[in-house]
Backbone of each chain as ProteinMPNN parsed JSONL, in Angstrom:
{"seq_chain_A": "MTTLAKELETYEKLLPSLLREQGRYAVITGDTLIGVYVSYEDALKIGYEHCGLTPFLVRKVSQEKTVLHFSRDMDVLCRA", "coords_chain_A": {"N_chain_A": [[183.061, 46.315, -67.079], [182.835, 42.933, -65.975], [180.441, 40.645, -67.335], [177.607, 40.252, -65.333], [178.896, 41.156, -63.037], [177.941, 43.29, -61.457], [175.545, 42.181, -60.567], [176.491, 40.025, -59.045], [177.757, 41.365, -57.034], [175.549, 42.554, -55.826], [174.243, 40.268, -54.938], [176.037, 39.35, -52.959], [175.845, 41.446, -51.134], [173.194, 41.202, -50.344], [173.137, 38.72, -49.206], [173.178, 38.071, -46.331], [170.484, 38.598, -45.598], [169.199, 36.92, -47.311], [169.665, 34.364, -46.491], [167.706, 33.01, -45.086], [166.337, 31.795, -47.05], [167.81, 29.677, -47.881], [169.135, 27.365, -50.207], [167.285, 27.805, -52.144], [166.66, 29.63, -55.247], [167.993, 32.677, -56.156], [167.068, 35.495, -58.105], [168.567, 38.037, -59.823], [168.939, 41.309, -61.093], [171.085, 43.784, -62.098], [171.134, 45.971, -59.417], [168.967, 44.899, -58.203], [166.869, 42.651, -56.514], [164.919, 40.279, -57.913], [163.422, 38.116, -57.091], [163.02, 35.073, -55.113], [163.2, 31.63, -55.725], [161.877, 28.27, -55.803], [162.845, 26.333, -57.622], [165.472, 25.917, -60.083], [164.613, 26.143, -62.715], [162.176, 27.519, -62.445], [163.169, 29.933, -61.486], [164.66, 30.828, -63.683], [162.598, 31.161, -65.524], [161.114, 33.293, -64.458], [163.117, 35.208, -64.441], [163.634, 35.568, -67.21], [161.133, 36.515, -67.984], [161.048, 38.959, -66.662], [163.375, 40.287, -67.51], [163.7, 39.936, -70.184], [165.861, 39.304, -72.837], [168.083, 40.359, -71.738], [171.035, 39.987, -69.838], [170.822, 38.281, -66.686], [171.216, 37.287, -63.246], [171.16, 34.047, -61.875], [171.254, 32.526, -58.853], [172.071, 30.051, -56.549], [171.049, 30.155, -53.26], [173.302, 30.177, -50.666], [175.144, 29.708, -47.721], [177.681, 28.684, -47.57], [180.425, 28.584, -49.87], [179.8, 26.969, -52.79], [181.598, 24.384, -54.287], [182.485, 22.884, -57.31], [183.753, 19.746, -58.267], [186.293, 18.316, -60.265], [187.828, 15.531, -61.641], [189.501, 15.539, -63.713], [191.923, 17.397, -65.444], [191.32, 20.579, -66.872], [191.22, 22.993, -69.556], [190.728, 25.658, -68.16], [188.418, 28.296, -68.436], [188.679, 31.154, -67.009], [186.697, 33.683, -65.386], [187.166, 37.055, -66.297]], "CA_chain_A": [[182.766, 45.366, -65.996], [182.494, 41.6, -66.467], [179.01, 40.311, -67.269], [177.069, 39.823, -64.032], [179.694, 41.642, -61.889], [177.037, 44.081, -60.606], [174.594, 41.243, -59.959], [177.201, 39.242, -58.015], [177.958, 42.314, -55.923], [174.242, 42.679, -55.191], [174.004, 39.001, -54.232], [176.855, 39.316, -51.738], [175.281, 42.438, -50.183], [171.897, 40.72, -49.864], [173.234, 37.348, -48.697], [172.708, 37.872, -44.944], [169.013, 38.563, -45.526], [168.712, 35.834, -48.174], [169.989, 33.038, -45.953], [166.49, 32.303, -44.649], [165.866, 31.086, -48.248], [168.933, 28.832, -48.305], [168.765, 26.238, -51.067], [166.436, 28.297, -53.244], [167.399, 30.331, -56.294], [167.76, 34.122, -56.237], [167.178, 36.095, -59.435], [169.027, 39.413, -59.609], [169.36, 42.094, -62.24], [171.682, 45.021, -61.589], [171.136, 45.976, -57.95], [167.597, 44.554, -57.812], [166.48, 41.255, -56.343], [163.593, 40.078, -58.507], [162.717, 37.184, -56.228], [163.704, 33.825, -54.787], [162.314, 30.59, -56.226], [162.198, 26.915, -55.35], [163.639, 25.56, -58.587], [166.302, 26.648, -61.05], [163.812, 26.432, -63.907], [161.232, 28.598, -62.092], [163.953, 31.173, -61.397], [164.955, 31.253, -65.059], [161.341, 31.598, -66.17], [160.821, 34.637, -63.949], [164.192, 36.083, -64.915], [163.4, 35.9, -68.619], [159.908, 37.34, -68.086], [161.342, 40.323, -66.191], [164.548, 40.921, -68.128], [163.797, 39.639, -71.609], [167.113, 38.606, -73.13], [169.188, 41.046, -71.051], [171.569, 39.043, -68.837], [170.472, 38.363, -65.278], [171.914, 36.27, -62.462], [170.428, 33.071, -61.065], [172.263, 32.02, -57.913], [171.518, 29.245, -55.456], [171.397, 30.813, -52.003], [174.068, 29.279, -49.813], [176.105, 30.36, -46.832], [179.002, 28.182, -47.959], [180.703, 28.672, -51.307], [179.742, 25.63, -53.379], [182.684, 24.138, -55.231], [182.31, 21.682, -58.128], [185.03, 19.056, -58.383], [186.559, 17.585, -61.498], [189.028, 14.713, -61.474], [190.269, 15.707, -64.936], [192.349, 18.767, -65.675], [190.666, 21.202, -68.03], [191.716, 24.332, -69.903], [189.643, 26.418, -67.558], [188.249, 29.681, -68.882], [188.259, 31.899, -65.831], [186.118, 34.982, -65.637], [188.183, 38.129, -66.245]], "C_chain_A": [[182.382, 44.024, -66.602], [180.981, 41.404, -66.38], [178.678, 39.776, -65.887], [177.867, 40.321, -62.829], [178.8, 42.409, -60.917], [176.08, 43.161, -59.856], [175.254, 40.437, -58.832], [177.462, 40.101, -56.789], [176.654, 42.45, -55.126], [173.935, 41.432, -54.371], [174.768, 38.974, -52.907], [176.31, 40.283, -50.688], [174.009, 41.904, -49.55], [171.985, 39.386, -49.122], [172.774, 37.185, -47.251], [171.183, 37.778, -44.849], [168.432, 37.435, -46.388], [168.852, 34.462, -47.537], [168.764, 32.288, -45.43], [165.899, 31.502, -45.826], [166.958, 30.143, -48.776], [168.439, 27.634, -49.112], [167.861, 26.629, -52.217], [167.268, 29.192, -54.151], [166.99, 31.796, -56.369], [167.944, 34.588, -57.669], [167.467, 37.579, -59.247], [169.373, 40.055, -60.95], [169.868, 43.428, -61.719], [171.749, 44.987, -60.075], [169.754, 45.611, -57.388], [167.407, 43.048, -57.671], [165.07, 41.106, -56.904], [162.77, 39.14, -57.628], [163.556, 35.962, -55.949], [162.726, 32.682, -55.065], [162.833, 29.208, -55.876], [163.114, 26.185, -56.326], [164.414, 26.48, -59.529], [165.464, 27.06, -62.246], [162.786, 27.546, -63.638], [161.959, 29.938, -62.061], [164.267, 31.714, -62.79], [163.712, 31.824, -65.723], [161.014, 33.031, -65.752], [161.868, 35.624, -64.443], [163.976, 36.515, -66.349], [162.148, 36.765, -68.783], [160.193, 38.793, -67.704], [162.367, 41.033, -67.06], [164.614, 40.724, -69.644], [165.079, 38.87, -71.841], [168.322, 39.355, -72.575], [169.706, 40.114, -69.96], [171.095, 39.331, -67.42], [171.152, 37.196, -64.581], [170.911, 35.347, -61.781], [171.463, 32.419, -60.162], [171.578, 31.251, -56.789], [171.993, 29.867, -54.149], [172.1, 29.816, -51.091], [175.044, 30.075, -48.978], [177.528, 29.968, -47.215], [179.182, 28.374, -49.461], [180.706, 27.242, -51.857], [180.863, 25.489, -54.399], [182.4, 22.837, -55.98], [183.691, 21.073, -58.364], [185.125, 18.273, -59.675], [187.863, 16.82, -61.322], [189.951, 14.837, -62.679], [190.694, 17.168, -65.054], [191.678, 19.32, -66.926], [191.381, 22.516, -68.334], [190.633, 25.308, -69.448], [189.616, 27.845, -68.088], [187.741, 30.472, -67.687], [187.607, 33.205, -66.241], [187.201, 36.036, -65.476], [188.034, 38.901, -64.949]], "O_chain_A": [[181.688, 43.972, -67.617], [180.325, 41.923, -65.477], [179.4, 38.939, -65.346], [177.551, 39.948, -61.699], [178.882, 42.213, -59.705], [175.836, 43.339, -58.663], [174.641, 40.199, -57.791], [177.398, 39.628, -55.654], [176.671, 42.459, -53.895], [173.431, 41.522, -53.251], [174.214, 38.619, -51.867], [176.311, 39.976, -49.495], [173.763, 42.119, -48.364], [171.021, 38.968, -48.481], [172.04, 36.241, -46.958], [170.659, 36.959, -44.095], [167.28, 37.046, -46.196], [168.23, 33.501, -47.988], [168.783, 31.06, -45.341], [165.055, 30.63, -45.617], [167.016, 29.854, -49.971], [167.461, 26.98, -48.75], [167.691, 25.862, -53.164], [168.43, 29.478, -53.865], [165.829, 32.127, -56.606], [168.855, 34.141, -58.367], [166.704, 38.291, -58.593], [170.003, 39.444, -61.813], [169.166, 44.122, -60.984], [172.351, 44.079, -59.502], [169.416, 45.962, -56.257], [167.733, 42.275, -58.571], [164.135, 41.741, -56.417], [161.57, 39.344, -57.443], [164.661, 35.819, -56.473], [161.558, 32.757, -54.684], [164.029, 28.993, -55.682], [164.05, 25.501, -55.912], [164.063, 27.642, -59.736], [165.579, 28.182, -62.738], [162.556, 28.405, -64.489], [161.444, 30.948, -62.541], [164.151, 32.913, -63.04], [163.773, 32.849, -66.402], [160.679, 33.872, -66.587], [161.539, 36.748, -64.82], [164.116, 37.694, -66.674], [162.117, 37.652, -69.635], [159.673, 39.728, -68.312], [162.25, 42.231, -67.32], [165.487, 41.284, -70.308], [165.365, 37.901, -71.137], [169.46, 39.024, -72.905], [168.914, 39.513, -69.234], [170.983, 40.487, -67.012], [171.603, 36.246, -65.22], [169.936, 35.805, -61.186], [172.432, 31.83, -60.64], [170.634, 31.737, -56.164], [173.189, 30.081, -53.952], [171.565, 28.751, -50.784], [175.691, 31.001, -49.467], [178.448, 30.785, -47.191], [178.218, 28.332, -50.225], [181.513, 26.411, -51.441], [181.057, 26.35, -55.257], [182.109, 21.811, -55.364], [184.664, 21.781, -58.624], [184.161, 17.648, -60.116], [188.876, 17.385, -60.907], [191.059, 14.302, -62.671], [189.9, 18.071, -64.79], [191.494, 18.607, -67.913], [192.061, 23.078, -67.475], [189.764, 25.722, -70.215], [190.647, 28.513, -68.177], [186.549, 30.471, -67.383], [187.912, 33.768, -67.292], [188.063, 35.913, -64.605], [188.787, 39.844, -64.702]]}, "seq_chain_B": "MPSVNVPITSDGAIVRIRIGISIPRLGQMQRLKIATPDPVECRLLIDTGASGTCLDGWIFQNLGLEPSGIANIQTPSTSAGKPHVCNEYDVSVTIAHDGLHCIFTAIPVIESSFTHHGIDGLLGRDILKDCLLVYNGNLGICTLSF", "coords_chain_B": {"N_chain_B": [[163.608, 1.485, -69.752], [164.864, 3.665, -72.212], [167.931, 3.19, -74.038], [171.327, 4.064, -74.818], [174.1, 2.823, -76.525], [177.549, 3.207, -76.335], [180.8, 3.017, -77.798], [183.73, 2.169, -75.937], [186.428, 4.078, -76.189], [189.915, 4.959, -76.808], [189.84, 7.462, -75.8], [187.881, 7.306, -73.964], [184.389, 6.932, -72.967], [182.319, 8.251, -75.244], [179.56, 10.229, -75.894], [176.894, 11.239, -78.052], [175.217, 14.235, -77.807], [172.48, 16.537, -77.666], [172.599, 19.997, -77.438], [170.718, 22.706, -76.433], [169.064, 25.943, -76.257], [167.786, 26.892, -73.027], [164.534, 25.812, -71.88], [162.912, 27.823, -70.581], [164.155, 30.131, -71.706], [163.685, 29.691, -74.391], [160.897, 29.921, -74.405], [160.63, 32.643, -73.831], [161.884, 33.851, -76.041], [160.173, 33.029, -78.041], [157.85, 34.352, -77.26], [158.675, 36.937, -77.76], [158.852, 36.812, -80.404], [161.257, 36.173, -81.676], [163.716, 34.674, -83.714], [164.685, 31.383, -82.95], [167.668, 29.669, -81.95], [168.984, 26.732, -83.562], [169.366, 23.537, -81.924], [172.577, 22.253, -80.882], [174.7, 19.672, -81.977], [176.751, 17.644, -80.011], [179.811, 16.14, -78.851], [180.241, 14.489, -76.021], [182.245, 13.551, -73.266], [181.566, 10.919, -71.144], [181.69, 11.411, -67.817], [182.266, 10.385, -64.741], [183.736, 11.532, -62.813], [183.21, 14.177, -62.797], [181.6, 16.812, -61.253], [179.722, 18.445, -62.411], [178.218, 19.256, -65.606], [180.203, 20.283, -68.339], [180.901, 22.521, -70.985], [182.348, 23.34, -74.166], [183.26, 26.673, -75.15], [182.41, 27.42, -77.766], [179.941, 26.382, -78.179], [178.124, 27.86, -76.672], [178.405, 30.279, -77.972], [177.376, 29.656, -80.499], [174.732, 29.293, -79.795], [174.029, 31.783, -79.074], [174.268, 32.727, -76.446], [174.576, 34.345, -73.217], [176.321, 34.49, -70.06], [174.503, 33.225, -67.192], [175.135, 32.83, -64.663], [177.612, 31.92, -62.158], [180.279, 29.609, -61.416], [182.2, 27.873, -59.008], [185.11, 26.076, -59.396], [187.087, 23.14, -58.876], [190.031, 21.573, -59.858], [192.504, 18.982, -60.583], [194.813, 20.547, -60.856], [194.287, 22.853, -59.566], [194.987, 25.233, -57.058], [194.796, 24.408, -53.623], [191.927, 25.449, -51.91], [191.609, 27.629, -53.543], [189.574, 27.94, -55.738], [188.828, 27.944, -59.292], [186.919, 30.498, -60.933], [184.212, 30.262, -62.954], [182.247, 30.959, -65.904], [178.74, 30.338, -66.107], [176.034, 28.827, -67.817], [172.602, 28.716, -68.884], [171.061, 25.946, -70.232], [169.432, 23.518, -72.409], [169.483, 19.966, -72.369], [169.617, 17.206, -74.42], [169.293, 13.775, -74.65], [169.347, 11.436, -77.093], [168.041, 8.608, -78.852], [167.319, 6.286, -81.344], [164.778, 7.399, -82.004], [163.672, 7.877, -79.532], [163.789, 10.089, -76.728], [165.334, 11.937, -74.059], [164.869, 14.782, -72.278], [166.492, 17.347, -70.614], [165.338, 20.142, -69.3], [166.257, 22.593, -68.311], [169.326, 23.334, -67.409], [172.147, 24.248, -65.473], [175.256, 24.863, -66.903], [178.829, 24.642, -67.158], [181.374, 26.715, -68.543], [184.173, 25.7, -70.357], [187.349, 24.952, -71.927], [187.818, 22.749, -74.55], [189.246, 22.387, -76.76], [191.646, 21.116, -77.571], [191.257, 18.531, -76.949], [189.702, 16.836, -78.343], [187.028, 16.51, -77.85], [183.759, 17.908, -77.052], [183.005, 18.54, -74.569], [182.155, 17.626, -71.121], [180.066, 15.128, -69.772], [178.507, 15.332, -66.878], [177.935, 14.419, -63.369], [175.641, 15.734, -62.683], [173.777, 15.309, -64.655], [174.035, 12.549, -64.99], [173.035, 11.526, -62.627], [170.403, 11.062, -63.016], [170.286, 8.967, -64.682], [171.026, 5.565, -65.803], [174.042, 3.995, -65.719], [176.139, 1.763, -67.329], [179.195, 0.303, -67.379], [180.892, -1.628, -69.403], [183.72, -3.069, -69.486], [184.897, -5.383, -70.518], [183.534, -5.938, -72.881], [183.904, -3.574, -74.11], [182.0, -1.561, -74.21], [179.84, 1.079, -73.304], [176.869, 1.651, -71.617], [174.263, 3.883, -71.585], [171.42, 4.534, -69.937], [168.277, 6.111, -70.006]], "CA_chain_B": [[164.323, 2.74, -70.028], [165.632, 3.667, -73.458], [169.377, 3.157, -73.79], [172.249, 4.289, -75.927], [175.371, 2.151, -76.318], [178.664, 3.888, -76.983], [182.04, 2.263, -77.638], [184.75, 2.747, -75.061], [187.608, 4.305, -77.033], [191.102, 5.375, -76.041], [189.482, 8.727, -75.146], [186.816, 7.059, -73.009], [183.055, 6.711, -73.543], [181.857, 9.544, -75.748], [178.163, 10.129, -76.306], [176.393, 12.405, -78.8], [174.178, 14.916, -77.028], [172.05, 17.817, -78.295], [172.527, 21.11, -76.494], [169.921, 23.811, -76.947], [168.776, 26.965, -75.241], [166.887, 26.348, -72.012], [163.118, 25.971, -72.237], [162.449, 29.182, -70.228], [164.656, 31.101, -72.689], [162.939, 29.409, -75.618], [159.565, 30.522, -74.239], [160.739, 34.107, -73.917], [162.186, 34.222, -77.431], [158.94, 32.827, -78.825], [156.937, 35.468, -76.915], [159.201, 38.138, -78.415], [158.86, 36.488, -81.835], [162.652, 36.185, -82.148], [164.117, 33.355, -84.215], [165.436, 30.629, -81.938], [168.766, 28.916, -82.573], [168.855, 25.268, -83.574], [170.271, 22.849, -80.992], [173.903, 21.905, -81.406], [175.121, 18.294, -81.68], [178.072, 17.678, -79.378], [180.404, 14.893, -78.391], [180.618, 14.681, -74.628], [182.84, 12.429, -72.556], [180.838, 10.568, -69.916], [182.719, 11.596, -66.794], [181.719, 10.268, -63.386], [184.564, 12.353, -61.937], [182.831, 15.587, -62.969], [180.406, 17.18, -60.482], [178.739, 19.062, -63.291], [178.474, 19.188, -67.046], [180.972, 21.423, -68.87], [180.862, 22.584, -72.437], [183.267, 24.272, -74.797], [182.648, 27.982, -75.387], [181.814, 27.627, -79.098], [178.536, 25.958, -78.128], [177.341, 29.005, -76.187], [178.424, 31.282, -79.027], [176.43, 29.224, -81.525], [173.369, 29.437, -79.288], [173.797, 33.198, -78.779], [174.03, 32.834, -75.008], [175.473, 35.029, -72.281], [176.246, 33.773, -68.776], [173.435, 33.525, -66.241], [175.611, 32.494, -63.333], [179.033, 31.562, -62.044], [180.531, 28.395, -60.653], [183.558, 27.707, -58.491], [185.491, 24.708, -59.705], [188.372, 22.633, -58.407], [190.561, 20.499, -60.698], [193.751, 18.517, -59.995], [195.885, 21.546, -60.85], [193.849, 24.052, -58.846], [195.562, 25.331, -55.71], [193.805, 24.112, -52.583], [191.282, 26.624, -51.342], [191.505, 28.731, -54.512], [188.925, 27.412, -56.944], [188.617, 28.822, -60.443], [185.55, 30.987, -61.088], [183.884, 30.115, -64.376], [180.891, 31.331, -66.316], [177.714, 29.287, -66.137], [174.978, 29.171, -68.787], [171.421, 27.848, -68.803], [170.846, 25.247, -71.503], [168.697, 22.258, -72.357], [170.324, 18.846, -72.778], [168.782, 16.124, -74.919], [169.932, 12.508, -75.002], [168.393, 10.849, -78.034], [168.451, 7.369, -79.515], [166.257, 5.487, -81.969], [163.466, 8.039, -81.947], [163.296, 8.206, -78.152], [164.71, 11.06, -76.173], [165.154, 12.424, -72.694], [165.302, 16.184, -72.309], [166.665, 18.098, -69.377], [164.855, 21.387, -69.889], [167.016, 23.777, -67.871], [170.48, 22.85, -66.629], [173.281, 25.179, -65.505], [176.491, 24.183, -67.314], [180.016, 25.481, -67.009], [182.172, 26.91, -69.755], [185.596, 25.419, -70.313], [187.87, 24.802, -73.282], [188.184, 21.362, -74.855], [189.711, 22.441, -78.149], [192.733, 20.178, -77.903], [190.976, 17.255, -76.311], [188.914, 16.008, -79.26], [185.639, 16.411, -77.392], [183.116, 19.212, -76.888], [182.711, 18.771, -73.166], [182.012, 16.51, -70.193], [178.727, 14.882, -69.242], [178.828, 15.134, -65.477], [177.001, 13.713, -62.486], [174.361, 16.452, -62.577], [172.904, 14.613, -65.601], [174.14, 11.099, -64.774], [172.258, 11.109, -61.452], [169.063, 10.674, -63.477], [170.468, 7.915, -65.691], [171.673, 4.335, -65.366], [175.264, 3.862, -66.508], [176.817, 0.477, -67.196], [180.491, 0.356, -68.06], [181.306, -2.99, -69.641], [185.082, -3.004, -69.998], [185.195, -6.599, -71.28], [182.973, -5.801, -74.234], [184.268, -2.268, -74.654], [180.771, -0.794, -74.474], [179.229, 1.773, -72.172], [175.436, 1.823, -71.887], [173.63, 4.971, -70.832], [169.968, 4.39, -69.997], [167.655, 7.351, -69.556]], "C_chain_B": [[164.989, 2.635, -71.4], [167.113, 3.747, -73.143], [170.141, 3.531, -75.034], [173.56, 3.601, -75.565], [176.471, 2.918, -77.04], [179.923, 3.056, -76.781], [182.962, 2.965, -76.65], [186.018, 2.856, -75.89], [188.803, 4.67, -76.162], [190.844, 6.704, -75.326], [188.401, 8.541, -74.084], [185.493, 6.801, -73.706], [182.485, 8.056, -73.929], [180.461, 9.38, -76.325], [177.742, 11.413, -77.043], [175.17, 12.968, -78.074], [173.78, 16.166, -77.799], [171.943, 18.874, -77.205], [171.728, 22.241, -77.147], [169.781, 24.894, -75.89], [167.788, 26.363, -74.243], [165.433, 26.625, -72.41], [162.557, 27.317, -71.784], [162.922, 30.247, -71.237], [163.917, 30.924, -74.017], [161.567, 30.066, -75.563], [159.598, 32.03, -74.413], [161.016, 34.548, -75.353], [160.958, 34.057, -78.311], [157.933, 33.937, -78.54], [157.357, 36.746, -77.638], [159.267, 37.983, -79.937], [160.269, 36.667, -82.436], [162.998, 34.778, -82.592], [164.996, 32.651, -83.18], [166.516, 29.794, -82.613], [168.484, 27.422, -82.549], [169.772, 24.662, -82.521], [171.555, 22.437, -81.705], [174.223, 20.458, -81.022], [176.541, 18.324, -81.136], [178.524, 16.28, -79.013], [180.913, 15.116, -76.97], [181.193, 13.401, -74.04], [182.013, 12.164, -71.304], [181.874, 10.551, -68.792], [182.118, 11.544, -65.401], [182.561, 11.054, -62.377], [184.246, 13.834, -62.023], [181.545, 15.862, -62.19], [179.301, 17.705, -61.391], [179.145, 18.926, -64.746], [179.17, 20.468, -67.504], [180.933, 21.37, -70.382], [181.867, 23.592, -72.956], [182.519, 25.556, -75.183], [181.97, 28.158, -76.722], [180.329, 27.259, -79.095], [177.656, 27.134, -77.691], [177.305, 30.112, -77.236], [177.405, 30.923, -80.106], [174.977, 29.429, -81.099], [173.036, 30.884, -78.919], [173.579, 33.477, -77.299], [175.044, 33.713, -74.298], [175.323, 34.33, -70.93], [175.03, 34.186, -67.952], [173.846, 33.131, -64.83], [177.108, 32.294, -63.333], [179.142, 30.272, -61.251], [181.972, 28.397, -60.196], [183.968, 26.269, -58.747], [186.897, 24.394, -59.229], [188.783, 21.493, -59.335], [191.877, 20.036, -60.07], [194.847, 19.583, -59.928], [195.477, 22.842, -60.145], [194.498, 24.073, -57.473], [194.46, 25.115, -54.686], [193.237, 25.412, -52.025], [191.145, 27.787, -52.288], [190.864, 28.212, -55.797], [188.893, 28.444, -58.07], [187.16, 29.279, -60.429], [185.243, 30.997, -62.582], [182.459, 30.607, -64.649], [179.992, 30.109, -66.38], [176.587, 29.772, -67.047], [173.8, 28.223, -68.582], [171.135, 27.266, -70.192], [169.862, 24.103, -71.303], [169.633, 21.172, -72.899], [169.401, 17.714, -73.213], [169.656, 14.917, -75.252], [168.928, 11.794, -75.891], [168.943, 9.554, -78.62], [167.234, 6.663, -80.071], [164.87, 6.093, -81.83], [162.974, 8.363, -80.547], [164.252, 9.245, -77.621], [164.33, 11.435, -74.753], [165.676, 13.845, -72.693], [165.359, 16.746, -70.895], [166.425, 19.553, -69.775], [165.644, 22.627, -69.475], [168.108, 23.314, -66.924], [171.544, 23.938, -66.631], [174.545, 24.407, -65.887], [177.638, 25.184, -67.332], [180.745, 25.587, -68.333], [183.624, 26.525, -69.481], [186.07, 25.245, -71.75], [188.318, 23.363, -73.483], [188.781, 21.235, -76.245], [190.738, 21.357, -78.487], [192.491, 18.781, -77.352], [190.121, 16.338, -77.192], [187.483, 15.779, -78.827], [185.078, 17.827, -77.251], [182.775, 19.5, -75.437], [182.603, 17.482, -72.372], [180.546, 16.384, -69.767], [178.91, 14.478, -67.79], [177.691, 14.506, -64.671], [175.677, 14.45, -62.292], [173.328, 15.819, -63.519], [172.874, 13.114, -65.275], [173.305, 10.623, -63.594], [170.844, 10.682, -61.838], [169.119, 9.569, -64.532], [170.981, 6.657, -65.015], [172.865, 4.12, -66.291], [175.902, 2.511, -66.239], [178.082, 0.524, -68.031], [180.983, -1.074, -68.205], [182.676, -2.993, -70.316], [185.431, -4.201, -70.871], [184.726, -6.494, -72.718], [183.348, -4.478, -74.883], [183.062, -1.408, -74.999], [180.29, -0.152, -73.176], [177.765, 2.008, -72.529], [174.881, 2.894, -70.973], [172.132, 4.836, -71.017], [169.331, 5.63, -69.391], [166.135, 7.258, -69.61]], "O_chain_B": [[165.611, 1.618, -71.709], [167.512, 4.299, -72.118], [169.672, 3.343, -76.156], [174.075, 3.762, -74.458], [176.338, 3.24, -78.221], [180.107, 2.455, -75.722], [182.968, 4.191, -76.544], [186.616, 1.843, -76.253], [188.711, 4.686, -74.935], [191.537, 7.04, -74.366], [188.041, 9.488, -73.385], [185.466, 6.488, -74.896], [182.2, 8.897, -73.076], [180.217, 8.496, -77.145], [178.174, 12.514, -76.702], [174.219, 12.247, -77.775], [174.596, 16.78, -78.487], [171.284, 18.672, -76.186], [172.027, 22.671, -78.261], [170.305, 24.78, -74.782], [167.047, 25.438, -74.574], [165.147, 27.548, -73.173], [161.786, 27.92, -72.53], [162.167, 31.157, -71.577], [163.57, 31.902, -74.679], [161.121, 30.686, -76.528], [158.726, 32.62, -75.051], [160.433, 35.526, -75.822], [160.729, 34.853, -79.222], [157.246, 34.411, -79.445], [156.517, 37.535, -78.071], [159.68, 38.893, -80.655], [160.446, 37.219, -83.522], [162.627, 33.803, -81.939], [165.918, 33.24, -82.616], [166.314, 29.272, -83.709], [167.832, 26.912, -81.638], [170.841, 25.207, -82.247], [171.611, 22.297, -82.927], [174.037, 20.065, -79.87], [177.427, 18.947, -81.721], [177.716, 15.359, -78.885], [181.887, 15.837, -76.749], [180.687, 12.306, -74.287], [181.784, 13.068, -70.499], [182.82, 9.765, -68.823], [181.536, 12.52, -64.927], [182.157, 11.225, -61.227], [184.921, 14.658, -61.405], [180.52, 15.224, -62.433], [178.116, 17.45, -61.176], [180.267, 18.533, -65.066], [178.792, 21.576, -67.121], [180.933, 20.294, -70.979], [182.198, 24.568, -72.283], [181.329, 25.536, -75.496], [181.042, 28.959, -76.833], [179.556, 27.764, -79.91], [176.591, 27.374, -78.258], [176.298, 30.806, -77.376], [176.658, 31.785, -80.572], [174.106, 29.701, -81.925], [171.917, 31.185, -78.506], [172.798, 34.357, -76.937], [176.201, 33.818, -74.705], [174.322, 33.658, -70.681], [174.585, 35.332, -68.002], [173.022, 33.101, -63.916], [177.784, 32.468, -64.347], [178.23, 29.892, -60.517], [182.861, 28.865, -60.909], [183.258, 25.341, -58.359], [187.772, 25.259, -59.186], [188.009, 20.567, -59.579], [192.329, 20.649, -59.104], [195.709, 19.534, -59.05], [196.236, 23.811, -60.132], [194.554, 23.047, -56.795], [193.334, 25.581, -54.86], [193.974, 26.347, -51.71], [190.625, 28.834, -51.904], [191.535, 28.065, -56.819], [188.928, 29.651, -57.83], [186.276, 28.552, -59.977], [185.926, 31.654, -63.367], [181.607, 30.66, -63.762], [180.436, 28.998, -66.671], [176.231, 30.95, -67.054], [173.973, 27.079, -68.163], [170.989, 27.99, -71.176], [169.503, 23.764, -70.175], [170.463, 21.428, -73.772], [168.51, 17.31, -72.466], [170.615, 15.01, -76.018], [167.786, 11.571, -75.488], [170.144, 9.42, -78.852], [166.242, 6.463, -79.371], [163.899, 5.383, -81.569], [161.966, 9.051, -80.388], [165.414, 9.279, -78.024], [163.19, 11.276, -74.315], [166.822, 14.082, -73.075], [164.419, 16.634, -70.109], [167.225, 20.134, -70.509], [165.691, 23.607, -70.219], [167.841, 22.948, -65.779], [171.827, 24.506, -67.686], [174.868, 23.401, -65.255], [177.446, 26.389, -67.496], [180.732, 24.659, -69.142], [184.223, 26.968, -68.501], [185.281, 25.375, -72.686], [189.095, 22.825, -72.694], [188.825, 20.154, -76.833], [190.694, 20.761, -79.564], [193.402, 17.955, -77.295], [189.85, 15.196, -76.822], [186.795, 14.928, -79.391], [185.814, 18.811, -77.32], [182.305, 20.591, -75.113], [182.912, 16.397, -72.866], [179.881, 17.37, -69.45], [179.416, 13.392, -67.506], [176.65, 14.123, -65.205], [174.707, 13.874, -61.8], [172.137, 15.798, -63.208], [171.812, 12.492, -65.284], [172.904, 9.46, -63.547], [170.165, 10.011, -61.061], [168.122, 9.276, -65.191], [171.324, 6.66, -63.833], [172.707, 4.069, -67.511], [176.173, 2.15, -65.094], [178.039, 0.756, -69.239], [181.445, -1.671, -67.233], [182.784, -2.93, -71.541], [186.169, -4.067, -71.848], [185.42, -6.902, -73.649], [183.131, -4.289, -76.079], [183.09, -0.629, -75.952], [180.329, -0.759, -72.105], [177.456, 2.504, -73.612], [175.011, 2.825, -69.751], [171.623, 5.003, -72.126], [169.799, 6.138, -68.372], [165.445, 8.218, -69.265]]}, "name": "protein", "num_of_chains": 2, "seq": "MTTLAKELETYEKLLPSLLREQGRYAVITGDTLIGVYVSYEDALKIGYEHCGLTPFLVRKVSQEKTVLHFSRDMDVLCRAMPSVNVPITSDGAIVRIRIGISIPRLGQMQRLKIATPDPVECRLLIDTGASGTCLDGWIFQNLGLEPSGIANIQTPSTSAGKPHVCNEYDVSVTIAHDGLHCIFTAIPVIESSFTHHGIDGLLGRDILKDCLLVYNGNLGICTLSF"}
C-alpha cells in the first residue's frame, strides 16, 4: 500500500463528521484520528509526539478538494 | 526588511534557499536523541505562477523524509478536472543573506522532478506571500525582501 493510503481512507470516512472543523488540520495515523488543530505546525507537533518518526497524515479539513495551480509544466511525480 | 538580490537569467530569477526538516520534526528527533540531518542548499526558481513551493525528490531523500500529506495539482498539461496527486512533505525553509535570515518553520511542500530543468524546485506564493518581491527587468535584478 502507498504511504498514507490507510490514513487517506480514514480521512475520507471521517470527513462528514470533521466538516465542523473546516479549515483546521486533522492528524491521522492508520485508522485513528489523533486530533484536529488550528495550525499546520501545531498539527505536526502533536503528530510527531504521538507517532515518533512513523509516518502520519496531516490534512486540512475541507469539503472541497483543494487544487494547487502551476503555470509551468513540471515532471510531476504522481503517487502510485 | 533584509533583502537578497538575484540576477534575472535566461532561466528566470533563481534564489539560494536552505531546506531543512520542519521544526516539529527536529524537536522530536532531539527528544529521541537521533542525529538530525543538515539542511540542504537548493536553487529555487522564484515563481509567482506557483500556488505552492515544490522541491525535487532528492532533497527529501537527503533529509530522510517520508510524506506527511498529499496535494492535488493542476499544470498546463493536466486534463481539466483531473489534477495530479502528489506527495507532500513538511520542511523548514530558510532565506538567508548577509548574516540575516528568515525561517519558515513548518511548510508543506510538494514533490516534483526538476532534474532536467537546472533547478531544484520552485519558490511559490505560499512563501512569497510573506515577502516583498521586486522584479526589475531593466536592471536584470530581482529583489526578494523578507
